[in-house]
ZAGU-950567 format. One record per atom (N, C-alpha, C, CB): residue number from 1; atom name; x negated, y, z. Coordinates in nm, 4 decimals. Glycine has a CB too. Layout:
N
+-----+----+----------+----------+----------+
:   i : at :        x :        y :        z :
+-----+----+----------+----------+----------+
: NUM : CA :        X :        Y :        Z :
...
+-----+----+----------+----------+----------+
This chain:
106
+-----+----+----------+----------+----------+
:   i : at :        x :        y :        z :
+-----+----+----------+----------+----------+
:   1 :  N :  -0.0852 :  -0.1172 :   0.0000 :
:   1 : CA :   0.0000 :   0.0000 :   0.0000 :
:   1 :  C :  -0.0896 :   0.1233 :   0.0000 :
:   1 : CB :   0.0969 :  -0.0001 :   0.1224 :
:   2 :  N :  -0.0422 :   0.2303 :  -0.0609 :
:   2 : CA :  -0.1160 :   0.3562 :  -0.0666 :
:   2 :  C :  -0.0508 :   0.4558 :   0.0273 :
:   2 : CB :  -0.1210 :   0.4120 :  -0.2114 :
:   3 :  N :  -0.1331 :   0.5235 :   0.1069 :
:   3 : CA :  -0.0856 :   0.6242 :   0.2008 :
:   3 :  C :  -0.1756 :   0.7456 :   0.1871 :
:   3 : CB :  -0.0843 :   0.5703 :   0.3479 :
:   4 :  N :  -0.1188 :   0.8576 :   0.1453 :
:   4 : CA :  -0.1972 :   0.9805 :   0.1334 :
:   4 :  C :  -0.3196 :   0.9667 :   0.0457 :
:   4 : CB :  -0.2393 :   1.0263 :   0.2681 :
:   5 :  N :  -0.3086 :   0.8864 :  -0.0607 :
:   5 : CA :  -0.4212 :   0.8676 :  -0.1503 :
:   5 :  C :  -0.5215 :   0.7643 :  -0.1034 :
:   5 : CB :  -0.4900 :   0.9960 :  -0.1697 :
:   6 :  N :  -0.4904 :   0.6944 :   0.0054 :
:   6 : CA :  -0.5801 :   0.5926 :   0.0584 :
:   6 :  C :  -0.5101 :   0.4576 :   0.0538 :
:   6 : CB :  -0.6244 :   0.6269 :   0.2031 :
:   7 :  N :  -0.5866 :   0.3522 :   0.0300 :
:   7 : CA :  -0.5327 :   0.2172 :   0.0394 :
:   7 :  C :  -0.5241 :   0.1809 :   0.1870 :
:   7 : CB :  -0.6208 :   0.1141 :  -0.0397 :
:   8 :  N :  -0.4128 :   0.1210 :   0.2262 :
:   8 : CA :  -0.3931 :   0.0839 :   0.3666 :
:   8 :  C :  -0.3567 :  -0.0634 :   0.3770 :
:   8 : CB :  -0.2832 :   0.1710 :   0.4317 :
:   9 :  N :  -0.4152 :  -0.1297 :   0.4744 :
:   9 : CA :  -0.3825 :  -0.2673 :   0.5098 :
:   9 :  C :  -0.3208 :  -0.2636 :   0.6480 :
:   9 : CB :  -0.5091 :  -0.3611 :   0.5054 :
:  10 :  N :  -0.2424 :  -0.3647 :   0.6811 :
:  10 : CA :  -0.1908 :  -0.3697 :   0.8175 :
:  10 :  C :  -0.2207 :  -0.5058 :   0.8779 :
:  10 : CB :  -0.0389 :  -0.3409 :   0.8205 :
:  11 :  N :  -0.2192 :  -0.5082 :   1.0092 :
:  11 : CA :  -0.2403 :  -0.6316 :   1.0845 :
:  11 :  C :  -0.1371 :  -0.6358 :   1.1955 :
:  11 : CB :  -0.3861 :  -0.6404 :   1.1421 :
:  12 :  N :  -0.0874 :  -0.7545 :   1.2244 :
:  12 : CA :   0.0197 :  -0.7677 :   1.3232 :
:  12 :  C :  -0.0310 :  -0.7748 :   1.4670 :
:  12 : CB :   0.1010 :  -0.8902 :   1.2931 :
:  13 :  N :  -0.1602 :  -0.8001 :   1.4858 :
:  13 : CA :  -0.2154 :  -0.8088 :   1.6211 :
:  13 :  C :  -0.3677 :  -0.7930 :   1.6142 :
:  13 : CB :  -0.1765 :  -0.9446 :   1.6889 :
:  14 :  N :  -0.4297 :  -0.7897 :   1.7298 :
:  14 : CA :  -0.5743 :  -0.7684 :   1.7368 :
:  14 :  C :  -0.6568 :  -0.8717 :   1.6632 :
:  14 : CB :  -0.6168 :  -0.7659 :   1.8779 :
:  15 :  N :  -0.6370 :  -1.0014 :   1.6907 :
:  15 : CA :  -0.7164 :  -1.1019 :   1.6196 :
:  15 :  C :  -0.6977 :  -1.0966 :   1.4669 :
:  15 : CB :  -0.6800 :  -1.2404 :   1.6704 :
:  16 :  N :  -0.5755 :  -1.0690 :   1.4226 :
:  16 : CA :  -0.5491 :  -1.0557 :   1.2799 :
:  16 :  C :  -0.6252 :  -0.9348 :   1.2245 :
:  16 : CB :  -0.3967 :  -1.0417 :   1.2532 :
:  17 :  N :  -0.6266 :  -0.8257 :   1.2987 :
:  17 : CA :  -0.7000 :  -0.7072 :   1.2560 :
:  17 :  C :  -0.8493 :  -0.7315 :   1.2466 :
:  17 : CB :  -0.6734 :  -0.5936 :   1.3504 :
:  18 :  N :  -0.9038 :  -0.8036 :   1.3423 :
:  18 : CA :  -1.0470 :  -0.8362 :   1.3399 :
:  18 :  C :  -1.0785 :  -0.9204 :   1.2169 :
:  18 : CB :  -1.0892 :  -0.9114 :   1.4694 :
:  19 :  N :  -0.9961 :  -1.0208 :   1.1908 :
:  19 : CA :  -1.0159 :  -1.1069 :   1.0745 :
:  19 :  C :  -1.0101 :  -1.0256 :   0.9449 :
:  19 : CB :  -0.9104 :  -1.2187 :   1.0719 :
:  20 :  N :  -0.9093 :  -0.9381 :   0.9339 :
:  20 : CA :  -0.8974 :  -0.8566 :   0.8128 :
:  20 :  C :  -1.0147 :  -0.7601 :   0.7981 :
:  20 : CB :  -0.7660 :  -0.7786 :   0.8144 :
:  21 :  N :  -1.0627 :  -0.7062 :   0.9089 :
:  21 : CA :  -1.1785 :  -0.6158 :   0.9028 :
:  21 :  C :  -1.3011 :  -0.6899 :   0.8507 :
:  21 : CB :  -1.2081 :  -0.5552 :   1.0422 :
:  22 :  N :  -1.3211 :  -0.8130 :   0.8967 :
:  22 : CA :  -1.4344 :  -0.8929 :   0.8496 :
:  22 :  C :  -1.4214 :  -0.9228 :   0.7004 :
:  22 : CB :  -1.4446 :  -1.0242 :   0.9294 :
:  23 :  N :  -1.3015 :  -0.9593 :   0.6563 :
:  23 : CA :  -1.2793 :  -0.9991 :   0.5174 :
:  23 :  C :  -1.2756 :  -0.8807 :   0.4211 :
:  23 : CB :  -1.1504 :  -1.0763 :   0.5067 :
:  24 :  N :  -1.2076 :  -0.7742 :   0.4600 :
:  24 : CA :  -1.1809 :  -0.6625 :   0.3687 :
:  24 :  C :  -1.2828 :  -0.5497 :   0.3752 :
:  24 : CB :  -1.0464 :  -0.6067 :   0.3971 :
:  25 :  N :  -1.3561 :  -0.5393 :   0.4860 :
:  25 : CA :  -1.4548 :  -0.4333 :   0.5049 :
:  25 :  C :  -1.3957 :  -0.2951 :   0.4737 :
:  25 : CB :  -1.5775 :  -0.4592 :   0.4165 :
:  26 :  N :  -1.2941 :  -0.2527 :   0.5500 :
:  26 : CA :  -1.2315 :  -0.1229 :   0.5234 :
:  26 :  C :  -1.3269 :  -0.0074 :   0.5537 :
:  26 : CB :  -1.1035 :  -0.1079 :   0.6062 :
:  27 :  N :  -1.2934 :   0.1080 :   0.4962 :
:  27 : CA :  -1.3730 :   0.2283 :   0.5206 :
:  27 :  C :  -1.3506 :   0.2828 :   0.6607 :
:  27 : CB :  -1.3399 :   0.3355 :   0.4176 :
:  28 :  N :  -1.2345 :   0.2536 :   0.7187 :
:  28 : CA :  -1.2001 :   0.2991 :   0.8533 :
:  28 :  C :  -1.0847 :   0.2134 :   0.9049 :
:  28 : CB :  -1.1619 :   0.4516 :   0.8540 :
:  29 :  N :  -1.0662 :   0.2173 :   1.0375 :
:  29 : CA :  -0.9592 :   0.1418 :   1.1018 :
:  29 :  C :  -0.8816 :   0.2349 :   1.1935 :
:  29 : CB :  -1.0156 :   0.0205 :   1.1809 :
:  30 :  N :  -0.7490 :   0.2367 :   1.1773 :
:  30 : CA :  -0.6596 :   0.3016 :   1.2732 :
:  30 :  C :  -0.6163 :   0.1924 :   1.3680 :
:  30 : CB :  -0.5355 :   0.3722 :   1.2031 :
:  31 :  N :  -0.6402 :   0.2105 :   1.4963 :
:  31 : CA :  -0.6207 :   0.1045 :   1.5938 :
:  31 :  C :  -0.5346 :   0.1527 :   1.7092 :
:  31 : CB :  -0.7549 :   0.0540 :   1.6456 :
:  32 :  N :  -0.4220 :   0.0865 :   1.7286 :
:  32 : CA :  -0.3341 :   0.1216 :   1.8401 :
:  32 :  C :  -0.3996 :   0.0784 :   1.9710 :
:  32 : CB :  -0.1940 :   0.0553 :   1.8240 :
:  33 :  N :  -0.3901 :   0.1611 :   2.0724 :
:  33 : CA :  -0.4483 :   0.1283 :   2.2023 :
:  33 :  C :  -0.3701 :   0.0154 :   2.2690 :
:  33 : CB :  -0.4509 :   0.2524 :   2.2932 :
:  34 :  N :  -0.2380 :   0.0253 :   2.2670 :
:  34 : CA :  -0.1531 :  -0.0731 :   2.3348 :
:  34 :  C :  -0.0993 :  -0.1748 :   2.2348 :
:  34 : CB :  -0.0365 :  -0.0033 :   2.4078 :
:  35 :  N :  -0.1448 :  -0.2998 :   2.2474 :
:  35 : CA :  -0.0964 :  -0.4087 :   2.1634 :
:  35 :  C :  -0.0802 :  -0.5315 :   2.2514 :
:  35 : CB :  -0.1936 :  -0.4369 :   2.0437 :
:  36 :  N :   0.0111 :  -0.6183 :   2.2166 :
:  36 : CA :   0.0267 :  -0.7403 :   2.2956 :
:  36 :  C :  -0.0926 :  -0.8335 :   2.2778 :
:  36 : CB :   0.1557 :  -0.8124 :   2.2568 :
:  37 :  N :  -0.1288 :  -0.9004 :   2.3848 :
:  37 : CA :  -0.2344 :  -1.0010 :   2.3780 :
:  37 :  C :  -0.3746 :  -0.9457 :   2.3862 :
:  37 : CB :  -0.2212 :  -1.0775 :   2.2535 :
:  38 :  N :  -0.4101 :  -0.8606 :   2.2938 :
:  38 : CA :  -0.5455 :  -0.8039 :   2.2878 :
:  38 :  C :  -0.5307 :  -0.6554 :   2.2606 :
:  38 : CB :  -0.6341 :  -0.8739 :   2.1771 :
:  39 :  N :  -0.5658 :  -0.5723 :   2.3571 :
:  39 : CA :  -0.5451 :  -0.4281 :   2.3381 :
:  39 :  C :  -0.6526 :  -0.3683 :   2.2474 :
:  39 : CB :  -0.5449 :  -0.3556 :   2.4740 :
:  40 :  N :  -0.6313 :  -0.2431 :   2.2083 :
:  40 : CA :  -0.7220 :  -0.1752 :   2.1176 :
:  40 :  C :  -0.8661 :  -0.1702 :   2.1653 :
:  40 : CB :  -0.6741 :  -0.0379 :   2.0947 :
:  41 :  N :  -0.8920 :  -0.1334 :   2.2912 :
:  41 : CA :  -1.0309 :  -0.1325 :   2.3367 :
:  41 :  C :  -1.0993 :  -0.2691 :   2.3258 :
:  41 : CB :  -1.0366 :  -0.0850 :   2.4794 :
:  42 :  N :  -1.0251 :  -0.3785 :   2.3502 :
:  42 : CA :  -1.0829 :  -0.5126 :   2.3356 :
:  42 :  C :  -1.1125 :  -0.5426 :   2.1885 :
:  42 : CB :  -0.9874 :  -0.6195 :   2.3939 :
:  43 :  N :  -1.0244 :  -0.4997 :   2.0997 :
:  43 : CA :  -1.0482 :  -0.5179 :   1.9562 :
:  43 :  C :  -1.1726 :  -0.4389 :   1.9144 :
:  43 : CB :  -0.9240 :  -0.4729 :   1.8731 :
:  44 :  N :  -1.1830 :  -0.3148 :   1.9584 :
:  44 : CA :  -1.3001 :  -0.2337 :   1.9241 :
:  44 :  C :  -1.4280 :  -0.3004 :   1.9745 :
:  44 : CB :  -1.2870 :  -0.0917 :   1.9832 :
:  45 :  N :  -1.4259 :  -0.3529 :   2.0959 :
:  45 : CA :  -1.5443 :  -0.4208 :   2.1503 :
:  45 :  C :  -1.5824 :  -0.5407 :   2.0624 :
:  45 : CB :  -1.5181 :  -0.4672 :   2.2963 :
:  46 :  N :  -1.4838 :  -0.6173 :   2.0181 :
:  46 : CA :  -1.5106 :  -0.7322 :   1.9313 :
:  46 :  C :  -1.5667 :  -0.6869 :   1.7969 :
:  46 : CB :  -1.3828 :  -0.8146 :   1.9099 :
:  47 :  N :  -1.5117 :  -0.5802 :   1.7418 :
:  47 : CA :  -1.5615 :  -0.5274 :   1.6150 :
:  47 :  C :  -1.7061 :  -0.4816 :   1.6281 :
:  47 : CB :  -1.4737 :  -0.4116 :   1.5672 :
:  48 :  N :  -1.7400 :  -0.4172 :   1.7384 :
:  48 : CA :  -1.8751 :  -0.3643 :   1.7584 :
:  48 :  C :  -1.9773 :  -0.4755 :   1.7802 :
:  48 : CB :  -1.8769 :  -0.2690 :   1.8771 :
:  49 :  N :  -1.9342 :  -0.5914 :   1.8329 :
:  49 : CA :  -2.0267 :  -0.7040 :   1.8565 :
:  49 :  C :  -2.0624 :  -0.7782 :   1.7288 :
:  49 : CB :  -1.9661 :  -0.8016 :   1.9555 :
:  50 :  N :  -1.9807 :  -0.7648 :   1.6252 :
:  50 : CA :  -2.0008 :  -0.8373 :   1.5002 :
:  50 :  C :  -2.0757 :  -0.7473 :   1.4020 :
:  50 : CB :  -1.8648 :  -0.8842 :   1.4401 :
:  51 :  N :  -2.1950 :  -0.7871 :   1.3582 :
:  51 : CA :  -2.2693 :  -0.7032 :   1.2642 :
:  51 :  C :  -2.1919 :  -0.6727 :   1.1354 :
:  51 : CB :  -2.3997 :  -0.7700 :   1.2295 :
:  52 :  N :  -2.0993 :  -0.7586 :   1.0976 :
:  52 : CA :  -2.0214 :  -0.7375 :   0.9751 :
:  52 :  C :  -1.9200 :  -0.6245 :   0.9893 :
:  52 : CB :  -1.9496 :  -0.8655 :   0.9367 :
:  53 :  N :  -1.8819 :  -0.5909 :   1.1143 :
:  53 : CA :  -1.7797 :  -0.4870 :   1.1355 :
:  53 :  C :  -1.8265 :  -0.3732 :   1.2261 :
:  53 : CB :  -1.6556 :  -0.5493 :   1.1947 :
:  54 :  N :  -1.9450 :  -0.3832 :   1.2787 :
:  54 : CA :  -1.9932 :  -0.2851 :   1.3764 :
:  54 :  C :  -2.0000 :  -0.1433 :   1.3201 :
:  54 : CB :  -2.1296 :  -0.3257 :   1.4264 :
:  55 :  N :  -2.0177 :  -0.1306 :   1.1896 :
:  55 : CA :  -2.0356 :   0.0004 :   1.1250 :
:  55 :  C :  -1.9034 :   0.0697 :   1.0904 :
:  55 : CB :  -2.1174 :  -0.0162 :   0.9989 :
:  56 :  N :  -1.7910 :  -0.0006 :   1.0990 :
:  56 : CA :  -1.6635 :   0.0542 :   1.0531 :
:  56 :  C :  -1.6117 :   0.1568 :   1.1544 :
:  56 : CB :  -1.5592 :  -0.0592 :   1.0320 :
:  57 :  N :  -1.5870 :   0.2801 :   1.1114 :
:  57 : CA :  -1.5341 :   0.3805 :   1.2048 :
:  57 :  C :  -1.3917 :   0.3451 :   1.2476 :
:  57 : CB :  -1.5367 :   0.5209 :   1.1405 :
:  58 :  N :  -1.3654 :   0.3674 :   1.3758 :
:  58 : CA :  -1.2344 :   0.3376 :   1.4341 :
:  58 :  C :  -1.1737 :   0.4651 :   1.4908 :
:  58 : CB :  -1.2459 :   0.2291 :   1.5445 :
:  59 :  N :  -1.0461 :   0.4856 :   1.4591 :
:  59 : CA :  -0.9683 :   0.5955 :   1.5165 :
:  59 :  C :  -0.8546 :   0.5325 :   1.5950 :
:  59 : CB :  -0.9143 :   0.6945 :   1.4051 :
:  60 :  N :  -0.8459 :   0.5666 :   1.7216 :
:  60 : CA :  -0.7378 :   0.5139 :   1.8046 :
:  60 :  C :  -0.6095 :   0.5936 :   1.7868 :
:  60 : CB :  -0.7790 :   0.5141 :   1.9511 :
:  61 :  N :  -0.4974 :   0.5233 :   1.7945 :
:  61 : CA :  -0.3647 :   0.5833 :   1.8045 :
:  61 :  C :  -0.3144 :   0.5535 :   1.9442 :
:  61 : CB :  -0.2660 :   0.5284 :   1.6941 :
:  62 :  N :  -0.2633 :   0.6555 :   2.0136 :
:  62 : CA :  -0.2171 :   0.6336 :   2.1495 :
:  62 :  C :  -0.1009 :   0.7247 :   2.1853 :
:  62 : CB :  -0.3305 :   0.6543 :   2.2468 :
:  63 :  N :  -0.0160 :   0.6750 :   2.2719 :
:  63 : CA :   0.0922 :   0.7561 :   2.3262 :
:  63 :  C :   0.0456 :   0.8378 :   2.4454 :
:  63 : CB :   0.2094 :   0.6680 :   2.3662 :
:  64 :  N :  -0.0758 :   0.8109 :   2.4918 :
:  64 : CA :  -0.1343 :   0.8820 :   2.6052 :
:  64 :  C :  -0.2508 :   0.9649 :   2.5537 :
:  64 : CB :  -0.1806 :   0.7830 :   2.7175 :
:  65 :  N :  -0.2222 :   1.0865 :   2.5132 :
:  65 : CA :  -0.3245 :   1.1680 :   2.4508 :
:  65 :  C :  -0.3858 :   1.2737 :   2.5400 :
:  65 : CB :  -0.2687 :   1.2326 :   2.3334 :
:  66 :  N :  -0.3996 :   1.2448 :   2.6697 :
:  66 : CA :  -0.4614 :   1.3441 :   2.7577 :
:  66 :  C :  -0.6098 :   1.3571 :   2.7259 :
:  66 : CB :  -0.4414 :   1.3058 :   2.9060 :
:  67 :  N :  -0.6686 :   1.4639 :   2.7700 :
:  67 : CA :  -0.8118 :   1.4851 :   2.7486 :
:  67 :  C :  -0.8923 :   1.3694 :   2.8063 :
:  67 : CB :  -0.8569 :   1.6180 :   2.8117 :
:  68 :  N :  -0.8545 :   1.3206 :   2.9236 :
:  68 : CA :  -0.9252 :   1.2078 :   2.9850 :
:  68 :  C :  -0.9138 :   1.0820 :   2.8997 :
:  68 : CB :  -0.8704 :   1.1806 :   3.1254 :
:  69 :  N :  -0.7967 :   1.0585 :   2.8424 :
:  69 : CA :  -0.7785 :   0.9420 :   2.7554 :
:  69 :  C :  -0.8669 :   0.9535 :   2.6314 :
:  69 : CB :  -0.6302 :   0.9276 :   2.7143 :
:  70 :  N :  -0.8677 :   1.0707 :   2.5697 :
:  70 : CA :  -0.9497 :   1.0929 :   2.4504 :
:  70 :  C :  -1.0966 :   1.0707 :   2.4839 :
:  70 : CB :  -0.9278 :   1.2357 :   2.3941 :
:  71 :  N :  -1.1426 :   1.1239 :   2.5945 :
:  71 : CA :  -1.2823 :   1.1068 :   2.6348 :
:  71 :  C :  -1.3157 :   0.9603 :   2.6591 :
:  71 : CB :  -1.3116 :   1.1882 :   2.7603 :
:  72 :  N :  -1.2254 :   0.8881 :   2.7255 :
:  72 : CA :  -1.2481 :   0.7455 :   2.7547 :
:  72 :  C :  -1.2565 :   0.6656 :   2.6248 :
:  72 : CB :  -1.1350 :   0.6892 :   2.8450 :
:  73 :  N :  -1.1667 :   0.6908 :   2.5327 :
:  73 : CA :  -1.1631 :   0.6138 :   2.4083 :
:  73 :  C :  -1.2796 :   0.6474 :   2.3156 :
:  73 : CB :  -1.0321 :   0.6382 :   2.3362 :
:  74 :  N :  -1.3186 :   0.7722 :   2.3105 :
:  74 : CA :  -1.4341 :   0.8069 :   2.2278 :
:  74 :  C :  -1.5631 :   0.7544 :   2.2912 :
:  74 : CB :  -1.4425 :   0.9598 :   2.2081 :
:  75 :  N :  -1.5673 :   0.7458 :   2.4233 :
:  75 : CA :  -1.6840 :   0.6883 :   2.4903 :
:  75 :  C :  -1.6999 :   0.5394 :   2.4561 :
:  75 : CB :  -1.6720 :   0.7068 :   2.6428 :
:  76 :  N :  -1.5893 :   0.4742 :   2.4203 :
:  76 : CA :  -1.5957 :   0.3340 :   2.3794 :
:  76 :  C :  -1.6510 :   0.3177 :   2.2380 :
:  76 : CB :  -1.4578 :   0.2712 :   2.3879 :
:  77 :  N :  -1.6598 :   0.4285 :   2.1650 :
:  77 : CA :  -1.7162 :   0.4229 :   2.0308 :
:  77 :  C :  -1.6220 :   0.4629 :   1.9195 :
:  77 : CB :  -1.7643 :   0.2879 :   2.0048 :
:  78 :  N :  -1.5022 :   0.5076 :   1.9527 :
:  78 : CA :  -1.4096 :   0.5548 :   1.8491 :
:  78 :  C :  -1.4560 :   0.6897 :   1.7960 :
:  78 : CB :  -1.2651 :   0.5652 :   1.9045 :
:  79 :  N :  -1.4330 :   0.7140 :   1.6673 :
:  79 : CA :  -1.4697 :   0.8443 :   1.6103 :
:  79 :  C :  -1.3642 :   0.9494 :   1.6404 :
:  79 : CB :  -1.4897 :   0.8328 :   1.4591 :
:  80 :  N :  -1.2482 :   0.9063 :   1.6865 :
:  80 : CA :  -1.1432 :   1.0007 :   1.7190 :
:  80 :  C :  -1.0212 :   0.9327 :   1.7758 :
:  80 : CB :  -1.1054 :   1.0794 :   1.5981 :
:  81 :  N :  -0.9284 :   1.0151 :   1.8200 :
:  81 : CA :  -0.8037 :   0.9689 :   1.8808 :
:  81 :  C :  -0.6911 :   1.0558 :   1.8271 :
:  81 : CB :  -0.8101 :   0.9746 :   2.0378 :
:  82 :  N :  -0.5845 :   0.9921 :   1.7826 :
:  82 : CA :  -0.4649 :   1.0624 :   1.7379 :
:  82 :  C :  -0.3495 :   1.0242 :   1.8290 :
:  82 : CB :  -0.4320 :   1.0294 :   1.5894 :
:  83 :  N :  -0.2746 :   1.1240 :   1.8708 :
:  83 : CA :  -0.1630 :   1.1006 :   1.9625 :
:  83 :  C :  -0.0377 :   1.0618 :   1.8852 :
:  83 : CB :  -0.1361 :   1.2255 :   2.0482 :
:  84 :  N :   0.0382 :   0.9703 :   1.9440 :
:  84 : CA :   0.1704 :   0.9331 :   1.8913 :
:  84 :  C :   0.2742 :   1.0107 :   1.9700 :
:  84 : CB :   0.1961 :   0.7774 :   1.9010 :
:  85 :  N :   0.3845 :   1.0442 :   1.9137 :
:  85 : CA :   0.4135 :   1.0224 :   1.7724 :
:  85 :  C :   0.3333 :   1.1193 :   1.6873 :
:  85 : CB :   0.5641 :   1.0380 :   1.7444 :
:  86 :  N :   0.3063 :   1.0781 :   1.5654 :
:  86 : CA :   0.2323 :   1.1631 :   1.4728 :
:  86 :  C :   0.3200 :   1.1899 :   1.3514 :
:  86 : CB :   0.0972 :   1.0971 :   1.4309 :
:  87 :  N :   0.2828 :   1.2915 :   1.2778 :
:  87 : CA :   0.3555 :   1.3282 :   1.1571 :
:  87 :  C :   0.2959 :   1.2506 :   1.0399 :
:  87 : CB :   0.3495 :   1.4826 :   1.1319 :
:  88 :  N :   0.3722 :   1.1584 :   0.9802 :
:  88 : CA :   0.3177 :   1.0796 :   0.8690 :
:  88 :  C :   0.2663 :   1.1657 :   0.7534 :
:  88 : CB :   0.4235 :   0.9850 :   0.8175 :
:  89 :  N :   0.3225 :   1.2828 :   0.7355 :
:  89 : CA :   0.2791 :   1.3707 :   0.6264 :
:  89 :  C :   0.1391 :   1.4267 :   0.6509 :
:  89 : CB :   0.3783 :   1.4856 :   0.6087 :
:  90 :  N :   0.1006 :   1.4439 :   0.7768 :
:  90 : CA :  -0.0308 :   1.5004 :   0.8073 :
:  90 :  C :  -0.1335 :   1.3949 :   0.8481 :
:  90 : CB :  -0.0178 :   1.6025 :   0.9173 :
:  91 :  N :  -0.0894 :   1.2705 :   0.8654 :
:  91 : CA :  -0.1810 :   1.1650 :   0.9109 :
:  91 :  C :  -0.3025 :   1.1486 :   0.8193 :
:  91 : CB :  -0.1065 :   1.0328 :   0.9204 :
:  92 :  N :  -0.2881 :   1.1394 :   0.6871 :
:  92 : CA :  -0.4082 :   1.1238 :   0.6041 :
:  92 :  C :  -0.5097 :   1.2364 :   0.6222 :
:  92 : CB :  -0.3686 :   1.1158 :   0.4590 :
:  93 :  N :  -0.4620 :   1.3581 :   0.6349 :
:  93 : CA :  -0.5528 :   1.4706 :   0.6571 :
:  93 :  C :  -0.6230 :   1.4621 :   0.7913 :
:  93 : CB :  -0.4774 :   1.6011 :   0.6477 :
:  94 :  N :  -0.5505 :   1.4211 :   0.8935 :
:  94 : CA :  -0.6105 :   1.4050 :   1.0265 :
:  94 :  C :  -0.7166 :   1.2951 :   1.0247 :
:  94 : CB :  -0.5019 :   1.3724 :   1.1314 :
:  95 :  N :  -0.6881 :   1.1858 :   0.9560 :
:  95 : CA :  -0.7859 :   1.0764 :   0.9452 :
:  95 :  C :  -0.9106 :   1.1270 :   0.8735 :
:  95 : CB :  -0.7250 :   0.9538 :   0.8694 :
:  96 :  N :  -0.8927 :   1.1950 :   0.7629 :
:  96 : CA :  -1.0081 :   1.2492 :   0.6890 :
:  96 :  C :  -1.0890 :   1.3465 :   0.7754 :
:  96 : CB :  -0.9607 :   1.3204 :   0.5605 :
:  97 :  N :  -1.0197 :   1.4306 :   0.8509 :
:  97 : CA :  -1.0880 :   1.5283 :   0.9377 :
:  97 :  C :  -1.1750 :   1.4567 :   1.0405 :
:  97 : CB :  -0.9849 :   1.6195 :   1.0093 :
:  98 :  N :  -1.1187 :   1.3548 :   1.1049 :
:  98 : CA :  -1.1947 :   1.2815 :   1.2067 :
:  98 :  C :  -1.3119 :   1.2053 :   1.1456 :
:  98 : CB :  -1.1032 :   1.1845 :   1.2812 :
:  99 :  N :  -1.2906 :   1.1464 :   1.0293 :
:  99 : CA :  -1.3990 :   1.0732 :   0.9635 :
:  99 :  C :  -1.5106 :   1.1660 :   0.9190 :
:  99 : CB :  -1.3456 :   0.9961 :   0.8440 :
: 100 :  N :  -1.4766 :   1.2916 :   0.8928 :
: 100 : CA :  -1.5763 :   1.3906 :   0.8519 :
: 100 :  C :  -1.6475 :   1.4541 :   0.9715 :
: 100 : CB :  -1.5103 :   1.4990 :   0.7682 :
: 101 :  N :  -1.6142 :   1.4082 :   1.0906 :
: 101 : CA :  -1.6816 :   1.4592 :   1.2095 :
: 101 :  C :  -1.6042 :   1.5639 :   1.2850 :
: 101 : CB :  -1.8118 :   1.5149 :   1.1721 :
: 102 :  N :  -1.4736 :   1.5776 :   1.2547 :
: 102 : CA :  -1.3901 :   1.6716 :   1.3291 :
: 102 :  C :  -1.3719 :   1.6262 :   1.4719 :
: 102 : CB :  -1.2545 :   1.6880 :   1.2622 :
: 103 :  N :  -1.3389 :   1.7181 :   1.5570 :
: 103 : CA :  -1.3222 :   1.6876 :   1.6990 :
: 103 :  C :  -1.1952 :   1.6081 :   1.7233 :
: 103 : CB :  -1.3199 :   1.8160 :   1.7814 :
: 104 :  N :  -1.2000 :   1.5103 :   1.8174 :
: 104 : CA :  -1.0795 :   1.4408 :   1.8577 :
: 104 :  C :  -0.9810 :   1.5392 :   1.9202 :
: 104 : CB :  -1.1128 :   1.3272 :   1.9559 :
: 105 :  N :  -0.8527 :   1.5145 :   1.9028 :
: 105 : CA :  -0.7515 :   1.6047 :   1.9574 :
: 105 :  C :  -0.6720 :   1.5355 :   2.0667 :
: 105 : CB :  -0.6575 :   1.6542 :   1.8466 :
: 106 :  N :  -0.6599 :   1.5992 :   2.1826 :
: 106 : CA :  -0.5761 :   1.5407 :   2.2889 :
: 106 :  C :  -0.4293 :   1.5601 :   2.2582 :
: 106 : CB :  -0.6093 :   1.6030 :   2.4253 :
+-----+----+----------+----------+----------+
């Protein structure tokens, strides 16, 4: 599927996302913090341990967008954090901004 001029893949859970990241080698990953079974921080840790996926930039999506949350998630190695709910019309621009080194937004 195409979103904002970018190809997008989806995964139904953390292990599925890890598998797809290994197979597809995406340019970036949008990762929800809260997921059943394996949360976003655990998925990010698994991605960082695997040399095949360690280089892929990760942007977290979270319903808890406080400054402390953003700091905690970026300290784990995310390039940015986007708060939910988000505007689908502006999401591609926000992703591009964060990938280009823009500041995470609480």
